[in-house]
Structures are given as structure tokens and as C-alpha cells.
C-alpha positions in Angstrom: -40.8 23.1 4.1 -42.5 20.5 1.9 -45.9 18.9 2.6 -47.5 16.3 0.4 -51.1 15.7 1.4 -53.2 12.8 0.1 -51.8 12.9 -3.5 -53.5 10.7 -6.1 -51.7 10.4 -9.4 -52.6 8.4 -12.5 -50.9 7.4 -15.7 -53.9 7.0 -18.0 -56.3 4.8 -16.0 -53.5 3.3 -13.8 -53.8 4.6 -10.3 -50.1 5.0 -9.3 -50.1 7.2 -6.2 -53.0 6.2 -3.9 -53.0 8.9 -1.2 -49.3 9.7 -0.6 -48.8 11.9 2.5 -45.3 13.0 3.6 -43.4 16.0 5.1 -39.8 17.2 4.9 -38.7 19.9 7.3 -36.2 22.6 6.4 -32.6 21.4 6.5 -33.7 17.7 6.7 -32.8 14.8 4.4 -35.6 12.3 4.1 -35.3 9.1 2.1 -38.1 7.7 -0.1 -37.6 3.9 -0.2 -39.2 0.8 -1.7 -38.9 -1.7 -4.6 -39.2 -0.6 -8.2 -42.7 0.2 -9.3 -44.0 1.5 -5.9 -44.3 5.1 -7.0 -41.1 6.8 -5.8 -40.3 8.5 -9.1 -43.9 9.4 -9.7 -43.9 11.1 -6.2 -41.0 13.3 -7.2 -42.5 14.0 -10.6 -45.8 15.0 -9.0 -44.0 17.4 -6.6 -42.2 19.0 -9.6 -45.5 19.3 -11.6 -44.2 17.0 -14.3 -47.0 14.6 -13.6 -50.3 16.1 -12.6 -52.1 15.0 -9.4 -55.8 14.4 -9.8 -56.4 14.8 -6.1 -54.5 16.1 -3.1 -52.1 19.0 -2.6 -48.4 19.8 -2.5 -47.2 22.7 -0.4 -43.8 24.2 -0.5 -42.9 26.9 2.1 -46.7 27.1 2.9 -47.7 27.8 -0.7 -49.9 25.4 -2.7 -47.8 24.4 -5.7 -50.0 21.5 -6.9 -51.2 23.2 -10.1 -48.1 25.2 -10.9 -46.0 24.5 -14.0 -42.6 22.8 -13.5 -40.6 26.0 -14.3 -42.6 27.9 -11.8 -41.9 25.3 -9.1 -38.2 25.3 -10.0 -38.0 29.1 -9.7 -39.3 28.8 -6.1 -36.0 27.1 -5.2 -36.5 23.3 -5.9 -33.9 21.5 -7.9 -34.6 18.1 -9.5 -32.1 15.3 -10.3 -34.1 13.0 -12.5 -33.3 9.3 -12.8 -32.5 9.5 -16.6 -30.4 12.7 -16.2 -32.0 14.6 -19.2 -28.9 16.7 -20.0 -28.5 18.7 -23.2 -26.1 16.4 -24.8 -25.1 18.8 -27.6 -24.2 21.6 -25.2 -21.0 21.9 -23.2 -20.8 21.3 -19.4 -20.7 25.0 -18.7 -23.7 25.7 -21.0 -25.7 23.0 -19.2 -25.1 24.8 -16.0 -25.8 28.2 -17.5 -29.2 27.3 -18.9 -30.9 27.1 -15.4 -28.8 30.0 -14.2 -30.5 32.2 -16.8 -33.9 31.5 -15.2 -32.9 32.8 -11.8 -34.5 36.0 -10.6 -33.2 39.0 -8.7 -31.3 38.3 -5.6 -29.7 35.1 -7.0 -25.9 34.6 -6.7 -23.7 35.9 -9.5 -22.5 33.6 -12.3 -19.0 33.4 -11.0 -20.1 32.5 -7.5 -22.4 29.7 -8.9 -19.6 28.3 -11.0 -17.2 28.2 -8.1 -19.7 26.4 -5.9 -20.3 23.8 -8.5 -16.6 23.2 -9.3 -15.7 23.0 -5.6 -18.2 20.2 -5.2 -17.3 18.5 -8.6 -13.7 19.3 -9.6 -13.9 17.1 -12.6 -16.5 19.4 -14.2 -13.9 22.2 -14.1 -11.6 20.1 -16.2 -14.4 19.1 -18.6 -16.0 22.6 -18.7 -15.9 22.9 -22.5 -16.6 19.3 -23.3 -20.0 18.3 -24.7 -22.3 16.8 -22.1 -23.1 13.8 -24.3 -19.5 12.7 -24.4 -19.1 12.5 -20.6 -18.9 9.3 -18.8 -22.0 8.1 -16.9 -20.6 9.3 -13.6 -19.6 12.6 -15.0 -23.0 13.1 -16.4 -24.6 12.3 -13.0 -22.3 15.0 -11.5 -23.4 17.5 -14.1 -27.1 16.6 -13.6 -26.7 17.2 -9.9 -24.8 20.4 -10.5 -27.5 21.7 -12.8 -30.2 20.9 -10.2 -28.3 22.8 -7.6 -28.3 26.0 -9.6 -32.1 26.1 -9.2 -32.4 24.2 -6.0 -31.2 26.9 -3.6 -33.7 25.7 -0.9 -34.5 22.0 -1.7 -33.2 19.2 -3.9 -35.2 16.2 -5.1 -32.8 13.4 -6.0 -33.9 10.3 -7.9 -31.5 7.3 -7.9 -28.3 9.3 -7.7 -25.9 6.3 -7.7 -27.7 3.7 -9.9 -25.4 1.8 -12.2 -22.3 3.7 -11.2 -18.8 2.4 -10.2 -18.1 2.4 -6.5 -15.5 5.2 -6.7 -18.0 7.5 -8.5 -20.7 6.6 -6.0 -18.3 7.6 -3.2 -17.6 11.0 -4.9 -21.3 11.7 -5.4 -22.3 10.7 -1.9 -19.6 12.9 -0.4 -20.7 15.9 -2.5 -24.3 15.3 -1.4 -23.2 15.1 2.3 -21.4 18.5 1.9 -24.6 19.9 0.4 -26.6 18.5 3.3 -24.2 20.0 5.9 -24.8 23.4 4.4 -28.5 23.0 5.4 -30.1 22.2 2.0 -33.3 20.3 2.3 -33.3 16.9 0.4 -35.8 14.3 -0.5 -33.8 11.3 -1.7 -34.9 8.3 -3.7 -32.2 5.6 -3.4 -32.2 1.8 -3.9 -29.0 1.3 -1.9 -30.1 1.2 1.7 -26.6 1.8 3.1 -26.4 5.1 1.2 -29.9 6.1 2.2 -29.2 5.3 5.9 -26.0 7.4 5.7 -27.7 10.4 4.2 -31.2 10.5 5.7 -32.5 11.0 9.2 -36.0 9.8 8.4 -37.7 7.7 5.7 -40.9 6.7 4.1 -41.2 3.3 2.5 -43.8 3.1 -0.3 -45.8 0.0 -1.0 -48.0 0.0 -4.2 -48.5 3.7 -4.2 -49.1 4.1 -0.5 -46.9 4.9 2.5 -46.3 1.5 4.2 -43.8 2.7 6.8 -42.9 6.1 8.2 -39.9 5.8 10.5 -36.7 7.4 11.7 -33.7 5.9 10.0 -32.2 5.0 13.4 -35.3 3.1 14.4 -35.7 1.4 11.0 -32.1 0.1 11.2 -33.1 -1.6 14.5 -36.1 -3.4 12.9 -34.6 -6.0 10.5 -38.1 -7.6 10.0 -39.3 -4.4 8.3 -36.1 -4.1 6.2 -36.6 -7.7 5.0 -40.3 -7.3 4.4 -40.2 -4.0 2.5 -36.7 -3.7 1.1 -35.3 -7.3 1.0 -32.4 -6.1 3.1 -31.0 -9.2 4.9 -27.5 -8.2 5.8 -26.4 -6.8 9.2 -27.2 -3.0 9.1 -26.8 -2.4 12.8 -23.8 -0.1 12.2 -24.5 2.9 9.9 
């Protein structure tokens, strides 16, 4: 469904992505791993058109989307959960969900159906539906960010650090919601620092090292290679049981 071919992305003169190539098949969850500063977020931003690639191509459902604008890419069915959330703090929960819904074209689900899907995944948002997004807790804001992305992401979801800085109970709720989404067949590219969460969610992974793919492996095989986990991720604990 998604193919990234030899992408080179710069911030000014800093060469951040140095030939990233990866694929995500339809219905698959793939993890993008590596320490901070290796290019994971830049990879997602490049796919979404938020950061322009100087060289290389991004294909979605066999269409070259490399030079499309972010709203055009979103309308193709890709939702993006950014690391910094980027909610409309002065709008209510329901209005944050309604904004992307208004961009959907013909053939999209109705507003009532969209709301029910969201509230079934995140019941707390139903309770907070009229509350301003800026007044929500960090975990509730992350739920709303994910919900908003799902409105556009009918085919694929790009998720950047879903659980970072959240309490364990909120992490559990978010991971369970994402697992339900995965079970429905949604394609997911997941950036996640917590290897236990990544290994639970994804079937394959790419580990980035200084803007390049250092390792491409199935999650099952990677869990059986502690030397790679230690070298690239600093994971030293027993991860034999997922």
C-alpha cells in the first residue's frame, strides 16, 4: 500500500534522511524504531508532505504522492497522529473531530457513523464531547489526536510516539484502541520508543540509524536477536515472550 523509495530529506543543509526505503502492505502494522534523532519523525512528515523530499519517491496505492500537498495526501485516506498532537485547543472535542470530517469527499461515512466509531474506541471523548480540547488531560488529548486522524485515515494511519509521557493506564487504553483498529484491517506505520508496545503491535520493523535503514526484520526474528536489540535500541531486558 505504501512504498518509500530512496527518500532524501534535508532541514536546511542538514541531510536528515539519507536514502530511506521501506514498504507497508495493506492491513499490516510496521514499526519504525531507533533512538531519538535518527529520522523517524522526519520519515512520517515526508510521507505526509509536511517536509519536502529533495530526492526519491513516496507511493501510496501505486500513486506517486511525493509532491502532493499535505491536505491532498490526507484526502487519499492517510491519517497522521503527530508527536506534538497539534489540536485546536480553543475548539471543543466534537469540533476537533468535525474539522477533518468536513474535508471528506463523496462516499465517506455519515457524521453520525463517524462519531459512533470514535466514541466506541474512546468512550471518555463522549463524556468530554463539549469540553475545549486545550483543557483535556494529556492522555485525553492523545485520544482526541488519534480520533481526529482516524477520520481522515480510512486506509492508513501514521502514528508518531502514541504513548510518550503518558501514565501506564492511559497507555493501556490507547494500545487497546490501536489493536482494535488494527484488527479491522487498517494499515499502520508506527513510531514507538517502547519496544514492548512496538513488538505487541507490529509484525515487521525497520530500525533507523542516522537517517538510513540499519535493520529490516520481522518482529518475531528481531525478538530472537538480543545483540541487535542492544546495539540499536539499548534493549537489554528479556524480550523472548511478546
